[in-house]
N, C-alpha and C positions, 0 to 999 in steps of 0.2 A: 504494500500500500504506500502510495507516495505521501509526502508531507501535506500536500493540499487536501487530500481526502481525509486524512487524520484531523486536520484543523477544521474542516467542514463538519465532521462528526462531532467534535468537541463543541463547536459553536452551536450546532443544532441542539445538543444536549443541554448546554447552558441556557439557551433561549427557552427550551421546553421547561426546564426546572424553574426559571425565573417567572414564567407565566403561571406556573402551578402555585406560586407563593401567595396568590390572591386568596382572600378568605371571604366566604359567604356564610353568615350565621356562625354556628359552632363547627361546621365541617369545612375543612380546607378543600378548595376546588379551583380549577382554572376557569376561564371565562365561559367555557361550554359546559360546566358542571362536572367535569371529570375529576375524580379524586386524586389526591397527591400520590397515593399508593399505586394507582393505575399508571400515572405518568412516570413514576420512578421505575416501575416494571418495564414500561416501553423504552425508557432511556437506558436501562440496563441491557435490554435486548439489543438496542442499537450499539452499545459499547461492545457487547459480545460479538455482534456481527462485524464490527470494525476490527476487532482483534483477529477474528477468523480470516477476514480478507487480508490483513497484514501478514498472517502466517502463510497464506497461499501466495502472496506476492513475493515473499522472501524465498519460498520454495522454488518458484519460477525463476527468480534471479540466480539461485544456486544452480539449478539445472542448466541455465544458459551459460553460466560461468564454467561449469564442468564440461559442457559440450565444446566450448571455445578452447579450453585448455587441452582437451583430448585431441581435437582436430590438429592443433598446432604441435602437440607432442608427436603425433603421427608424422607431421611434416619434418620435424627434427630427426626422427628415426630414419626417414627416407633420405634426408640430406647427409646423415652420418654414413650411410651406405655409399652415397655418391662420392663423398670425400675419400672413403677407403678405395674406391675405384680410381679416383684421381691419383692417389698415392701410388697405387700399383702401376698406373700408366706413367707417372713421373719417374719411377724407379727404372722402367724399361726404356725411357727416352734417352736421346743422345746427351752427352755431357754438356753441350752448349745450351740445350733447352731445359735440362733438369733443374738448374738453379732458379730460373724464372718460374717454372711450374711449382716448385716447392714454396716459393714466396706466395703464390696464389693460394696454395693450400693453407698456409699459415694465416692468411687473411680470412679465409673461409672458417677456419677453426675459431678465430677470435670472434667473428660475427655469430657463429653458432653458440659460443659460450655466452655472449651478450644476450642473445635471444633466450637461452635457457635461464639466465639470471632474471630476465624480465618475467618469464613465465613463473619462476619460483616466487618472485615478489607478488605477482598477481594471485597465485594460489593461496597466499596467506591473507589476502584481503577478504573482508566480510562480504557476503553476497550483496548487501545493500550498497557497497562502495566499489565493487569490482569494475563497473562500467566506466568509472572515472579513470581507471588505469589500463583498460584493455587496449586503447589506441596505441600506447607506447609499446606494448607487447606485440600487437599486430604489425606495427611499423618495423620493429626489430626482425620479425620473422620474414616480412616482405623484403626487407633489405638483404637478408640472408638468401632468400630464394633468387633474387635478382643476381646476387654475387655468384651463386652456383650456376645460374644460366650463362652469365658472362664467362665464367671459368670453363664451362663445358664447351663453349664455342672455341676458346683458345686451345683446350685440350684436343678437341676434334681436329683443329688445324695442325697441331704440332706432334700428335702421338697417335699410335694405333690403339684401338680398343683392347682392353684386357679383361678376361673373364676371371674375376676374383673368387668366384664360387667353384671354379673347375678344380677337380682333384688332380694332384700331381701323381702320375703313375710311373 
């Protein structure tokens, strides 16, 4: 539940209770003759409904946060495999190309680490606050993906593909 909804419920409750404070004869009632007890019950029901809506909103935010983190975790796992492939290709490259490719790999590893750190920070945030921090994480992962794409183009130009999963027999 957002702050606006919560404030609206509180305002409604306050107005309802203040209206109920009018007295007619010996019985307390609002302008329509409703008893204070009835108004209190209705106000309590509204508060409970607000609490339930808040719980549902937090659960939704938590689910979205978890989905976001899982998706980007999968991206990182895929990128780690690509970096391993690049390392194998660099090792098989000619001496004049190898140093340049190793520098590219180090840049990728640093960007991967930065993305992982952003994801770790985000995972520690409360569901209500995670949206404020997701853009930084998304940006770090997108920069990493672009760096991998750029590196792949360079590796494709300068090296032959290597099957890192092939068994040596």
